[in-house]
C-alpha positions in Angstrom: 1.7 -44.9 44.9 4.6 -46.7 46.5 4.7 -48.3 50.0 2.7 -50.8 51.6 -0.8 -50.5 52.6 -0.1 -49.5 56.0 1.1 -46.0 54.5 4.5 -46.8 55.2 7.5 -46.7 52.7 9.9 -49.4 51.5 11.7 -50.4 54.8 8.7 -49.4 57.0 9.7 -45.9 57.2 6.5 -43.7 56.9 5.8 -41.5 53.6 6.1 -37.9 54.6 6.3 -36.7 51.2 3.4 -33.9 50.7 0.7 -34.7 48.1 1.4 -33.8 44.5 -0.4 -30.6 43.7 -2.4 -30.1 40.3 -0.4 -28.0 37.9 -1.3 -24.3 37.7 -3.4 -23.1 35.3 -1.2 -20.0 34.8 1.3 -19.9 32.1 4.6 -18.0 32.5 4.0 -14.4 32.7 5.8 -13.8 29.2 3.0 -15.2 27.1 0.1 -13.7 28.9 -2.0 -11.2 26.3 -0.8 -12.8 23.1 -3.9 -13.8 21.9 -5.3 -10.3 22.4 -2.3 -9.2 20.5 -2.6 -11.6 17.6 -6.5 -10.7 17.2 -5.6 -6.8 17.2 -3.4 -7.5 14.4 -4.9 -9.9 12.3 -8.3 -8.9 12.4 -8.2 -5.8 10.4 -6.1 -7.7 7.7 -9.0 -9.9 7.7 -11.2 -7.1 7.3 -9.4 -5.9 4.1 -9.2 -9.0 2.6 -13.1 -9.3 3.0 -13.4 -5.7 1.6 -11.1 -6.4 -1.6 -12.8 -9.6 -2.4 -16.3 -7.8 -2.2 -14.7 -4.8 -4.2 -14.0 -7.2 -6.8 -17.0 -9.0 -7.0 -18.9 -5.4 -7.5 -16.6 -4.6 -10.5 -17.2 -8.1 -12.0 -20.7 -7.5 -11.8 -20.4 -4.0 -13.1 -18.3 -5.7 -16.1 -20.9 -8.0 -17.0 -23.5 -4.9 -17.1 -21.4 -2.7 -19.1 -21.0 -5.6 -21.5 -24.8 -6.3 -21.7 -25.3 -2.7 -22.3 -22.5 -2.7 -25.0 -24.6 -5.5 -26.7 -27.7 -4.3 -26.2 -26.8 -0.9 -27.9 -25.1 -3.0 -30.7 -28.1 -4.8 -31.4 -30.4 -1.3 -31.7 -27.8 0.7 -33.7 -27.1 -2.1 -36.5 -31.0 -1.6 -37.3 -31.0 -0.7 -41.2 -34.1 1.3 -41.4 -33.3 4.6 -40.4 -30.3 7.0 -40.9 -27.2 6.1 -39.3 -26.9 9.1 -36.9 -30.8 8.2 -36.0 -29.7 4.8 -35.3 -26.3 5.5 -33.4 -28.6 7.8 -31.1 -31.0 5.0 -30.6 -28.2 2.6 -29.3 -26.5 5.3 -27.2 -29.8 5.8 -26.0 -30.4 2.2 -25.1 -27.1 1.8 -23.4 -27.7 4.5 -21.0 -30.9 3.2 -20.3 -29.5 -0.3 -19.6 -27.2 0.4 -17.3 -29.5 3.2 -15.5 -32.0 0.2 -15.5 -29.3 -2.7 -14.0 -26.7 -0.7 -12.8 -28.5 0.7 -9.7 -25.8 2.2 -7.5 -23.2 -0.3 -8.8 -22.4 1.6 -12.1 -21.9 5.1 -12.0 -20.8 7.5 -14.7 -21.3 5.5 -17.7 -19.8 6.7 -21.1 -21.3 5.3 -24.1 -19.7 5.6 -27.6 -21.4 4.6 -31.2 -19.7 4.4 -34.1 -21.3 3.5 -37.6 -20.2 2.9 -41.0 -22.0 1.4 -43.8 -21.0 -2.1 -43.1 -20.2 -2.4 -38.9 -21.3 -0.9 -35.8 -18.8 -0.5 -32.9 -20.1 0.4 -29.2 -17.6 1.0 -26.2 -19.3 1.5 -22.5 -16.9 2.6 -20.0 -18.5 3.3 -16.5 -16.8 3.2 -12.8 -17.9 1.1 -10.3 -19.2 1.3 -6.9 -15.9 1.7 -4.5 -15.9 0.5 -1.2 -11.9 0.2 -0.4 -10.6 4.1 -0.4 -8.3 4.4 -3.5 -9.1 1.5 -5.4 -11.2 2.7 -8.0 -12.3 0.4 -11.0 -13.6 1.1 -14.3 -15.5 -1.5 -16.2 -15.1 -1.2 -20.1 -16.8 -3.5 -22.8 -16.8 -3.1 -26.8 -19.1 -4.6 -29.0 -18.8 -5.0 -32.8 -21.4 -6.1 -34.9 -22.2 -5.9 -39.1 -24.9 -3.8 -40.1 -28.2 -5.3 -41.1 -28.8 -4.6 -44.4 -30.9 -6.1 -47.6 -29.1 -7.5 -50.4 -31.3 -9.0 -53.4 -30.8 -12.6 -54.6 -28.9 -12.2 -58.0 
């Protein structure tokens, strides 16, 4: 505060200036509502990103289930105690049961193909995943190859 203790300004003149007002809390008219518009534009984009992340997590989970089902079917189908057709059918049944047990609502419409030759077993399992993002249909595929168990006598 300039002036003297008597309230007079320099040179003895009375201080007639109005006291300073605090700055106004209102912003200019051009900036009003910007935050609301930004929130309206950003929120759907953020929700979409979250849904895409969840969709890929579901696909990864389905891929793990399908891979485990293919490996389990291979393990069953490589046994040498029955005919190749019976063992291939047993492997296929085991893969379907495995996907049904672990897949729940995550894995749908599984397709299992078992090919057994005299030396190898090949199992391919394919299934669709649960879709939460419209238009994004992902399929999980796994393939497992293993030798057939067989007895070979010592020479």
